[in-house]
N, CA, C and O atoms as a DFTB+ gen file, in Angstrom:
620 C
 N C O
     1  1     -19.770     -18.225     -12.564
     2  2     -19.687     -17.959     -10.991
     3  2     -19.046     -16.837     -10.700
     4  3     -17.823     -16.712     -10.766
     5  1     -20.115     -15.662     -10.247
     6  2     -19.416     -14.653     -10.081
     7  2     -19.072     -14.750      -8.527
     8  3     -19.822     -15.235      -7.680
     9  1     -17.851     -14.223      -8.304
    10  2     -17.214     -14.006      -7.127
    11  2     -17.315     -12.684      -6.486
    12  3     -17.185     -11.680      -7.188
    13  1     -17.557     -12.574      -5.084
    14  2     -17.925     -11.294      -4.427
    15  2     -16.136     -10.628      -4.204
    16  3     -15.041     -11.190      -4.184
    17  1     -16.560      -9.233      -4.071
    18  2     -15.410      -8.269      -3.834
    19  2     -15.345      -8.123      -2.559
    20  3     -16.406      -7.868      -1.988
    21  1     -14.333      -8.219      -1.901
    22  2     -14.433      -8.085      -0.381
    23  2     -13.354      -6.550      -0.330
    24  3     -12.321      -6.310      -0.953
    25  1     -14.173      -5.651       0.760
    26  2     -13.255      -4.669       1.255
    27  2     -13.062      -4.339       2.667
    28  3     -13.945      -4.594       3.487
    29  1     -12.026      -3.821       2.977
    30  2     -11.596      -3.413       4.229
    31  2     -11.711      -1.749       4.286
    32  3     -11.001      -1.175       3.461
    33  1     -12.339      -1.094       4.965
    34  2     -12.245       0.208       5.468
    35  2     -11.642       0.679       6.352
    36  3     -11.775       0.047       7.400
    37  1     -11.031       1.513       6.405
    38  2     -10.251       2.281       7.642
    39  2     -11.548       3.183       8.345
    40  3     -12.015       4.158       7.756
    41  1     -11.909       2.860       9.285
    42  2     -12.861       3.820      10.054
    43  2     -12.068       4.905      11.419
    44  3     -12.661       5.675      12.174
    45  1     -11.002       4.691      11.378
    46  2     -10.181       5.745      12.003
    47  2      -8.731       6.023      11.392
    48  3      -8.129       5.188      10.717
    49  1      -8.204       7.385      11.727
    50  2      -6.611       7.535      11.289
    51  2      -5.635       6.649      11.672
    52  3      -5.678       6.402      12.877
    53  1      -4.712       6.048      11.018
    54  2      -3.761       5.364      11.636
    55  2      -2.300       6.335      11.507
    56  3      -2.002       6.886      10.447
    57  1      -1.657       6.418      12.460
    58  2      -0.424       7.265      12.632
    59  2       0.619       6.361      12.613
    60  3       0.527       5.342      13.297
    61  1       1.772       6.611      11.816
    62  2       3.052       5.477      11.509
    63  2       3.959       6.531      12.820
    64  3       3.644       7.607      13.329
    65  1       4.957       5.785      12.989
    66  2       6.171       6.170      13.982
    67  2       6.958       7.261      12.584
    68  3       6.631       7.355      11.401
    69  1       7.867       7.821      13.220
    70  2       8.619       8.916      12.615
    71  2       9.773       7.856      12.136
    72  3      10.611       7.350      12.882
    73  1       9.651       7.661      10.912
    74  2      10.805       6.621      10.287
    75  2      10.686       6.771       9.062
    76  3       9.722       7.405       8.633
    77  1      11.844       6.106       8.010
    78  2      11.581       6.128       6.603
    79  2      11.308       4.737       6.147
    80  3      11.260       4.317       4.991
    81  1      11.094       3.940       7.552
    82  2      10.836       2.654       6.850
    83  2       9.305       2.231       6.888
    84  3       8.406       2.788       7.519
    85  1       9.213       1.031       6.003
    86  2       7.552       0.905       5.858
    87  2       7.054       0.672       7.240
    88  3       7.786       0.469       8.209
    89  1       5.541       0.725       7.265
    90  2       4.956       0.466       8.502
    91  2       3.557       0.032       8.272
    92  3       2.784       0.668       7.556
    93  1       3.286      -0.921       8.812
    94  2       2.025      -1.391       8.449
    95  2       0.905      -0.600       8.697
    96  3       0.800      -0.166       9.845
    97  1       0.045      -0.312       7.884
    98  2      -1.212       0.259       7.871
    99  2      -2.127      -0.450       8.574
   100  3      -2.903      -1.176       7.952
   101  1      -2.192      -0.360       9.993
   102  2      -2.875      -1.291      10.949
   103  2      -4.521      -1.371      10.202
   104  3      -5.177      -0.389       9.853
   105  1      -4.871      -2.586      10.104
   106  2      -6.343      -2.880       9.571
   107  2      -6.562      -3.179       8.215
   108  3      -7.514      -3.771       7.706
   109  1      -5.289      -2.563       7.555
   110  2      -5.434      -3.113       5.856
   111  2      -4.803      -4.125       5.627
   112  3      -3.766      -3.927       4.993
   113  1      -5.080      -5.432       5.969
   114  2      -4.922      -6.369       5.565
   115  2      -5.564      -7.695       5.405
   116  3      -6.438      -7.898       6.248
   117  1      -5.370      -8.654       4.552
   118  2      -6.137      -9.815       4.480
   119  2      -5.419     -11.058       4.254
   120  3      -4.212     -10.996       4.020
   121  1      -6.128     -12.395       4.303
   122  2      -5.562     -13.391       4.027
   123  2      -5.421     -14.082       2.831
   124  3      -6.449     -14.713       2.585
   125  1      -4.557     -14.214       1.991
   126  2      -4.294     -14.791       0.449
   127  2      -4.485     -16.185       0.546
   128  3      -3.787     -16.557       1.489
   129  1      -5.137     -17.238      -0.003
   130  2      -5.103     -18.433       0.199
   131  2      -4.350     -18.961      -1.103
   132  3      -4.482     -18.626      -2.280
   133  1      -3.508     -19.906      -0.493
   134  2      -2.870     -20.704      -1.556
   135  2      -3.849     -21.187      -2.739
   136  3      -5.034     -21.358      -2.453
   137  1      -3.384     -21.424      -4.123
   138  2      -4.494     -21.736      -4.986
   139  2      -5.731     -21.020      -5.733
   140  3      -6.685     -21.535      -6.317
   141  1      -5.380     -19.558      -5.510
   142  2      -6.039     -18.633      -5.932
   143  2      -5.436     -17.583      -6.640
   144  3      -4.215     -17.475      -6.528
   145  1      -6.009     -16.838      -7.303
   146  2      -5.266     -15.595      -8.297
   147  2      -6.084     -14.433      -7.509
   148  3      -7.280     -14.547      -7.240
   149  1      -5.349     -13.382      -7.197
   150  2      -6.482     -12.093      -6.572
   151  2      -5.832     -10.964      -7.315
   152  3      -4.673     -10.816      -7.702
   153  1      -7.216      -9.982      -7.435
   154  2      -7.269      -8.958      -8.157
   155  2      -7.303      -8.023      -6.824
   156  3      -8.156      -8.105      -5.941
   157  1      -6.235      -7.143      -6.854
   158  2      -6.109      -6.243      -5.527
   159  2      -6.118      -4.325      -5.938
   160  3      -5.567      -3.645      -6.804
   161  1      -6.953      -4.063      -4.911
   162  2      -7.069      -2.589      -5.394
   163  2      -7.013      -1.736      -3.797
   164  3      -7.847      -1.936      -2.915
   165  1      -6.049      -0.937      -3.696
   166  2      -6.023      -0.355      -2.689
   167  2      -6.073       1.429      -3.127
   168  3      -5.726       1.863      -4.226
   169  1      -6.543       2.195      -2.077
   170  2      -6.603       3.513      -2.145
   171  2      -6.308       4.068      -0.484
   172  3      -6.913       3.680       0.516
   173  1      -5.333       4.957      -0.538
   174  2      -4.641       5.478       0.583
   175  2      -4.855       6.761       0.682
   176  3      -4.180       7.319      -0.183
   177  1      -5.537       7.617       1.385
   178  2      -5.487       9.070       1.635
   179  2      -4.297       9.268       2.742
   180  3      -4.097       8.311       3.490
   181  1      -3.661      10.197       2.867
   182  2      -2.726      10.580       3.921
   183  2      -2.369      11.907       3.948
   184  3      -2.619      12.714       3.053
   185  1      -1.665      12.181       5.187
   186  2      -1.424      13.640       5.595
   187  2       0.098      13.233       5.901
   188  3       0.476      12.094       6.174
   189  1       0.997      14.523       5.791
   190  2       2.346      14.507       6.142
   191  2       2.848      15.976       6.585
   192  3       2.449      17.018       6.067
   193  1       3.573      15.905       7.390
   194  2       4.228      16.893       8.360
   195  2       4.593      18.286       7.606
   196  3       4.337      19.399       8.066
   197  1       5.237      18.029       6.368
   198  2       6.037      18.788       5.628
   199  2       5.843      18.416       4.042
   200  3       5.642      17.281       3.608
   201  1       5.942      19.561       3.310
   202  2       5.477      19.489       1.777
   203  2       7.292      18.833       1.398
   204  3       7.303      18.311       0.283
   205  1       8.320      18.801       1.913
   206  2       9.345      17.884       1.362
   207  2       8.882      16.649       1.808
   208  3       9.970      16.075       1.865
   209  1       8.158      15.909       2.127
   210  2       8.141      14.508       2.574
   211  2       7.149      13.840       2.015
   212  3       6.031      13.807       2.529
   213  1       7.528      13.073       0.603
   214  2       6.649      11.811       0.261
   215  2       6.577      10.628       0.752
   216  3       7.104      10.304       1.816
   217  1       6.062      10.044       0.178
   218  2       5.583       8.529       0.827
   219  2       5.484       7.612      -0.381
   220  3       5.337       8.023      -1.532
   221  1       5.580       6.307      -0.016
   222  2       5.209       5.216      -1.051
   223  2       4.528       4.033      -0.257
   224  3       4.588       3.883       0.963
   225  1       3.898       3.255      -1.119
   226  2       2.957       2.523      -0.420
   227  2       3.575       1.042      -1.190
   228  3       4.340       0.997      -2.153
   229  1       2.972      -0.129      -0.421
   230  2       3.290      -1.584      -1.100
   231  2       2.662      -2.550      -0.023
   232  3       1.747      -2.346       0.776
   233  1       3.424      -3.643      -0.246
   234  2       2.604      -4.774       0.563
   235  2       3.642      -5.464       1.101
   236  3       4.674      -5.660       0.460
   237  1       3.479      -5.855       2.218
   238  2       4.208      -7.060       2.938
   239  2       3.269      -8.585       3.219
   240  3       2.081      -8.680       3.528
   241  1       4.055      -9.438       3.039
   242  2       3.667     -11.005       3.209
   243  2       4.214     -11.711       4.308
   244  3       5.405     -11.601       4.599
   245  1       3.223     -12.613       5.103
   246  2       3.858     -13.050       6.107
   247  2       2.674     -14.404       6.014
   248  3       1.451     -14.289       5.929
   249  1       3.518     -15.732       6.065
   250  2       4.901     -15.879       6.126
   251  2       5.340     -15.074       4.772
   252  3       4.506     -14.609       3.995
   253  1       6.944     -14.952       4.560
   254  2       7.353     -14.072       3.556
   255  2       7.903     -14.895       2.463
   256  3       8.940     -14.571       1.886
   257  1       7.102     -16.156       2.109
   258  2       7.372     -17.037       0.957
   259  2       7.293     -16.074      -0.142
   260  3       6.466     -15.166      -0.057
   261  1       8.245     -16.186      -1.414
   262  2       7.970     -15.466      -2.440
   263  2       6.836     -15.741      -3.410
   264  3       6.645     -16.848      -3.912
   265  1       6.104     -14.677      -3.640
   266  2       4.796     -15.164      -4.553
   267  2       5.073     -15.664      -5.986
   268  3       5.960     -15.246      -6.730
   269  1       4.024     -16.780      -6.289
   270  2       4.324     -17.235      -7.774
   271  2       3.958     -15.710      -8.655
   272  3       4.359     -15.644      -9.817
   273  1       3.359     -14.773      -8.189
   274  2       3.336     -13.575      -9.142
   275  2       2.974     -12.457      -8.270
   276  3       2.280     -12.618      -7.267
   277  1       3.418     -11.374      -8.627
   278  2       3.137     -10.115      -7.696
   279  2       3.484      -9.069      -8.563
   280  3       4.683      -8.791      -8.559
   281  1       2.706      -8.363      -9.363
   282  2       2.680      -7.365     -10.053
   283  2       1.580      -6.297     -10.011
   284  3       0.426      -6.543     -10.365
   285  1       2.017      -5.015      -9.531
   286  2       1.304      -3.884      -9.147
   287  2       1.717      -2.556      -9.792
   288  3       2.900      -2.270      -9.973
   289  1       0.582      -1.664     -10.171
   290  2       1.045      -0.517     -10.427
   291  2       0.612       0.235      -9.210
   292  3      -0.215      -0.172      -8.394
   293  1       1.384       1.605      -9.161
   294  2       0.955       2.532      -8.286
   295  2       0.708       3.934      -8.652
   296  3       1.437       4.342      -9.555
   297  1      -0.118       4.749      -8.187
   298  2      -0.047       6.213      -8.784
   299  2      -0.595       6.896      -7.539
   300  3      -1.428       6.483      -6.731
   301  1       0.137       8.144      -7.589
   302  2      -0.181       8.965      -6.345
   303  2      -0.582      10.233      -6.839
   304  3      -0.331      10.367      -8.036
   305  1      -1.233      11.393      -6.189
   306  2      -1.521      12.848      -6.359
   307  2      -1.345      13.303      -5.196
   308  3      -1.094      12.568      -4.241
   309  1      -1.458      14.656      -5.107
   310  2      -1.224      15.453      -3.922
   311  2      -2.412      16.281      -3.975
   312  3      -3.380      16.067      -4.705
   313  1      -2.264      17.355      -3.060
   314  2      -3.571      18.284      -2.832
   315  2      -3.739      19.148      -4.093
   316  3      -4.839      19.618      -4.382
   317  1      -2.683      19.349      -4.815
   318  2      -2.383      20.406      -5.904
   319  2      -2.051      20.165      -7.037
   320  3      -1.493      21.001      -7.749
   321  1      -2.337      18.975      -7.409
   322  2      -2.454      18.215      -8.530
   323  2      -1.250      17.566      -9.227
   324  3      -1.306      17.127     -10.376
   325  1      -0.386      17.544      -8.613
   326  2       0.690      16.638      -9.091
   327  2       0.740      14.896      -9.114
   328  3       0.550      14.284      -8.063
   329  1       0.922      14.411      -9.974
   330  2       0.610      13.048     -10.199
   331  2       1.866      12.276     -10.692
   332  3       2.505      12.515     -11.717
   333  1       2.115      11.244      -9.712
   334  2       3.362      10.337      -9.998
   335  2       2.855       9.031     -10.161
   336  3       1.748       8.768      -9.691
   337  1       3.655       7.988     -10.893
   338  2       3.098       6.626     -10.950
   339  2       4.544       5.778     -11.018
   340  3       5.676       6.244     -11.144
   341  1       4.159       4.479     -10.902
   342  2       5.536       3.409     -10.887
   343  2       4.742       2.273     -10.836
   344  3       3.527       2.194     -10.654
   345  1       5.739       1.221     -11.054
   346  2       5.011      -0.080     -10.837
   347  2       6.353      -1.155     -10.328
   348  3       7.567      -0.974     -10.420
   349  1       5.644      -2.210      -9.821
   350  2       6.830      -2.937      -9.358
   351  2       6.330      -4.346      -9.380
   352  3       5.153      -4.641      -9.586
   353  1       7.468      -5.349      -9.115
   354  2       6.692      -6.854      -9.291
   355  2       7.303      -7.366      -8.129
   356  3       7.657      -8.543      -8.206
   357  1       7.535      -6.715      -6.968
   358  2       7.916      -7.659      -5.773
   359  2       7.216      -7.056      -4.688
   360  3       6.440      -6.131      -4.924
   361  1       7.462      -7.620      -3.100
   362  2       6.833      -7.318      -2.221
   363  2       7.682      -6.558      -1.520
   364  3       8.894      -6.657      -1.709
   365  1       7.150      -5.683      -0.601
   366  2       7.769      -4.902       0.130
   367  2       8.569      -5.563       1.491
   368  3       7.926      -6.291       2.247
   369  1       9.699      -5.329       1.699
   370  2      10.271      -6.003       2.755
   371  2       9.752      -5.250       3.940
   372  3       9.797      -4.020       3.912
   373  1       9.228      -5.921       5.052
   374  2       9.063      -5.289       6.377
   375  2       9.969      -4.516       6.843
   376  3      11.129      -4.929       6.851
   377  1       9.670      -3.252       7.327
   378  2      10.552      -2.535       8.293
   379  2      11.809      -2.376       7.460
   380  3      12.961      -2.424       7.890
   381  1      11.414      -2.174       6.168
   382  2      12.876      -2.045       5.222
   383  2      12.711      -0.404       4.681
   384  3      11.655       0.217       4.565
   385  1      13.850      -0.009       4.444
   386  2      13.718       1.442       3.608
   387  2      13.776       0.858       2.267
   388  3      13.498       1.757       1.473
   389  1      14.039      -0.374       1.581
   390  2      14.243      -0.710       0.310
   391  2      12.828      -1.376      -0.276
   392  3      12.265      -2.273       0.352
   393  1      12.464      -1.017      -1.149
   394  2      11.335      -1.867      -1.598
   395  2      11.314      -1.594      -3.165
   396  3      12.297      -1.039      -3.657
   397  1      10.020      -2.032      -4.141
   398  2       9.949      -1.445      -5.342
   399  2       9.236      -0.509      -5.859
   400  3       8.750      -0.489      -6.989
   401  1       9.146       0.485      -4.823
   402  2       7.987       1.533      -4.986
   403  2       8.895       2.837      -5.106
   404  3       9.756       3.070      -4.258
   405  1       8.722       3.481      -5.941
   406  2       9.232       4.858      -5.464
   407  2       8.412       6.012      -4.946
   408  3       7.327       6.321      -5.438
   409  1       8.958       6.615      -3.968
   410  2       8.040       7.666      -3.316
   411  2       7.674       8.617      -4.209
   412  3       8.365       8.818      -5.208
   413  1       6.680       9.234      -3.991
   414  2       6.412      10.623      -4.282
   415  2       7.365      11.449      -3.900
   416  3       7.553      11.545      -2.687
   417  1       8.111      12.161      -4.722
   418  2       9.231      13.113      -4.313
   419  2       9.055      14.022      -3.406
   420  3       9.816      14.228      -2.460
   421  1       7.957      14.658      -3.673
   422  2       7.620      15.581      -2.328
   423  2       6.134      15.781      -2.339
   424  3       5.537      15.624      -3.404
   425  1       5.501      16.104      -1.285
   426  2       4.348      16.414      -1.262
   427  2       3.706      17.699      -1.264
   428  3       3.313      18.055      -0.154
   429  1       3.491      18.506      -2.238
   430  2       3.033      19.741      -2.394
   431  2       1.887      20.375      -1.553
   432  3       1.549      21.556      -1.630
   433  1       1.355      19.471      -0.770
   434  2       0.494      19.766       0.222
   435  2       0.593      18.857       1.142
   436  3       0.914      17.680       0.980
   437  1       0.239      19.550       2.396
   438  2       0.420      18.710       3.801
   439  2      -0.602      17.526       4.020
   440  3      -0.381      16.432       4.539
   441  1      -1.892      18.069       3.440
   442  2      -2.871      17.446       3.480
   443  2      -3.580      16.638       1.926
   444  3      -3.072      17.019       0.872
   445  1      -4.219      16.033       1.876
   446  2      -5.104      15.472       0.788
   447  2      -4.272      14.736      -0.271
   448  3      -4.488      14.741      -1.483
   449  1      -3.289      14.104       0.377
   450  2      -2.142      13.114      -0.793
   451  2      -3.096      11.761      -0.831
   452  3      -3.772      11.353       0.113
   453  1      -3.015      11.289      -1.870
   454  2      -3.443      10.180      -2.354
   455  2      -2.640       9.157      -3.042
   456  3      -1.944       9.588      -3.961
   457  1      -2.582       7.838      -2.787
   458  2      -2.146       6.913      -3.416
   459  2      -2.938       5.599      -3.530
   460  3      -3.502       5.135      -2.539
   461  1      -2.989       4.950      -4.823
   462  2      -3.615       4.086      -5.322
   463  2      -2.731       2.760      -5.904
   464  3      -1.836       2.939      -6.729
   465  1      -2.988       1.734      -5.514
   466  2      -2.368       0.423      -5.780
   467  2      -3.180      -0.662      -6.219
   468  3      -4.018      -1.207      -5.501
   469  1      -2.910      -1.006      -7.505
   470  2      -3.652      -2.122      -8.373
   471  2      -2.796      -3.468      -8.834
   472  3      -1.681      -3.309      -9.332
   473  1      -3.111      -4.229      -8.732
   474  2      -2.461      -5.268      -9.467
   475  2      -2.953      -6.830      -9.192
   476  3      -4.040      -7.023      -8.648
   477  1      -2.321      -7.650      -9.491
   478  2      -2.451      -8.909      -9.542
   479  2      -1.387      -9.799      -8.522
   480  3      -0.164      -9.669      -8.576
   481  1      -2.040     -10.647      -7.664
   482  2      -1.222     -11.443      -6.628
   483  2      -1.779     -12.931      -6.713
   484  3      -2.933     -13.359      -6.683
   485  1      -0.456     -13.612      -6.840
   486  2      -0.542     -15.459      -6.788
   487  2       0.305     -15.892      -5.586
   488  3       1.516     -16.054      -5.734
   489  1      -0.212     -16.059      -4.557
   490  2       0.485     -16.560      -3.503
   491  2       0.836     -17.800      -3.876
   492  3       0.185     -18.593      -4.556
   493  1       2.285     -17.974      -3.222
   494  2       2.828     -19.493      -3.289
   495  2       2.585     -20.170      -1.909
   496  3       2.767     -21.385      -1.832
   497  1       2.278     -19.632      -1.068
   498  2       1.916     -20.022      -0.038
   499  2       0.590     -19.630       0.653
   500  3       0.023     -18.789      -0.044
   501  1      -0.112     -19.931       1.770
   502  2      -1.271     -19.111       2.269
   503  2      -0.492     -17.812       3.081
   504  3       0.439     -18.001       3.863
   505  1      -0.885     -16.857       2.846
   506  2      -0.168     -15.539       3.545
   507  2      -1.417     -14.661       3.766
   508  3      -2.518     -14.690       3.216
   509  1      -0.784     -13.664       4.991
   510  2      -1.383     -12.398       5.075
   511  2      -0.947     -11.444       4.381
   512  3       0.265     -11.236       4.445
   513  1      -1.744     -10.611       3.548
   514  2      -0.826      -9.652       2.812
   515  2      -1.339      -8.074       3.596
   516  3      -2.497      -7.781       3.896
   517  1      -0.333      -7.381       3.763
   518  2      -0.507      -6.234       4.744
   519  2       0.009      -5.020       3.972
   520  3       1.198      -4.861       3.697
   521  1      -1.116      -4.051       3.594
   522  2      -0.846      -3.002       3.296
   523  2       0.128      -1.935       4.106
   524  3      -0.266      -1.557       5.209
   525  1       1.283      -1.480       3.636
   526  2       2.193      -0.613       3.895
   527  2       2.491       0.914       3.525
   528  3       2.093       1.474       2.504
   529  1       3.112       1.373       4.339
   530  2       3.199       2.851       3.760
   531  2       4.822       3.402       4.379
   532  3       5.265       3.126       5.494
   533  1       5.361       4.046       3.560
   534  2       6.999       4.545       4.156
   535  2       7.175       5.891       3.615
   536  3       7.081       6.118       2.408
   537  1       7.440       6.830       4.529
   538  2       7.653       8.173       4.030
   539  2       8.750       8.297       3.542
   540  3       9.364       7.273       3.845
   541  1       9.574       9.147       2.777
   542  2      10.958       9.276       2.388
   543  2      11.860      10.087       3.381
   544  3      13.089      10.168       3.391
   545  1      11.002      10.628       4.158
   546  2      11.958      10.975       5.416
   547  2      11.712      10.762       6.834
   548  3      10.663      10.246       7.219
   549  1      12.497      11.082       7.510
   550  2      11.870      10.199       8.689
   551  2      10.825      11.102       9.436
   552  3      11.143      12.042      10.165
   553  1       9.742      10.768       9.210
   554  2       8.623      11.563       9.680
   555  2       7.273      10.432       9.623
   556  3       6.978       9.515       8.857
   557  1       6.735      10.934      10.674
   558  2       5.270      10.329      10.823
   559  2       4.310      10.588       9.724
   560  3       4.175      11.755       9.358
   561  1       3.527       9.512       9.066
   562  2       2.265       9.417       8.167
   563  2       1.181       9.283       8.968
   564  3       1.076       8.464       9.881
   565  1       0.124      10.326       8.530
   566  2      -1.089       9.638       9.099
   567  2      -2.111       9.305       7.599
   568  3      -2.451       9.984       6.630
   569  1      -2.327       8.007       8.013
   570  2      -3.054       7.348       6.757
   571  2      -4.694       7.642       7.725
   572  3      -4.982       7.326       8.880
   573  1      -5.518       8.375       6.646
   574  2      -6.657       9.080       7.024
   575  2      -7.756       7.776       7.073
   576  3      -7.455       6.712       6.532
   577  1      -8.908       7.940       7.693
   578  2     -10.077       7.154       7.571
   579  2     -10.774       7.285       6.469
   580  3     -10.911       8.382       5.929
   581  1     -11.233       6.322       6.062
   582  2     -11.719       6.478       4.355
   583  2     -10.726       5.574       3.611
   584  3     -11.208       4.940       2.673
   585  1      -9.805       5.457       3.794
   586  2      -8.685       4.502       3.104
   587  2      -9.116       3.063       3.096
   588  3      -9.623       2.482       4.056
   589  1      -8.858       2.534       1.886
   590  2      -9.340       0.973       1.729
   591  2      -8.363      -0.134       1.218
   592  3      -7.171       0.105       1.029
   593  1      -8.828      -1.136       1.044
   594  2      -8.058      -2.247       0.442
   595  2      -9.301      -3.256       0.061
   596  3     -10.087      -3.815       0.826
   597  1      -9.223      -3.301      -1.311
   598  2     -10.565      -4.413      -1.798
   599  2      -9.470      -5.509      -2.566
   600  3      -8.290      -5.309      -2.858
   601  1     -10.288      -6.708      -2.775
   602  2      -9.496      -7.856      -3.320
   603  2     -10.838      -8.860      -3.817
   604  3     -11.900      -8.983      -3.207
   605  1     -10.487      -9.456      -4.970
   606  2     -11.515     -10.522      -5.232
   607  2     -10.777     -11.717      -6.054
   608  3      -9.881     -11.440      -6.851
   609  1     -11.082     -12.701      -5.885
   610  2     -10.505     -13.974      -6.549
   611  2     -11.032     -13.778      -8.052
   612  3     -12.159     -13.498      -8.462
   613  1      -9.598     -14.066      -8.865
   614  2      -9.893     -14.104     -10.076
   615  2      -9.798     -15.302     -10.956
   616  3     -10.160     -15.373     -12.131
   617  1      -9.251     -16.248     -10.209
   618  2      -9.052     -17.704     -10.742
   619  2      -8.740     -18.493      -9.677
   620  3      -8.533     -19.696      -9.840
């Protein structure tokens, strides 16, 4: 039985507050149901105010019940070809400066930055997964229209 892949696409820019905390990317979330395994893929295009400001992405979950499995890889690139990557096995703590994802150290371009996150998620409770972004410096980030999150049930 083939299962469909679902997608949510941002149709307008989302601007975060000037903070180092993770902030929800409004609109990029979905309900993960207990009893299923999810393959998740997200792609975020964003701009920053200064080339010295990197950013990191991750997920928060509500309620915050620890997942049975959360394993993601993250890759990022800026407008001049710098690439960074990492991985984590936990969820972002909402409104926290701590998380398992390393920020891109700097953005060599203020526009044209991207990050991609892909992985497997097995919830221990029915939860809403929210894609979040956190700048490394207290500055606003503009997540651009066209950013998206996709998911499919794989078991």
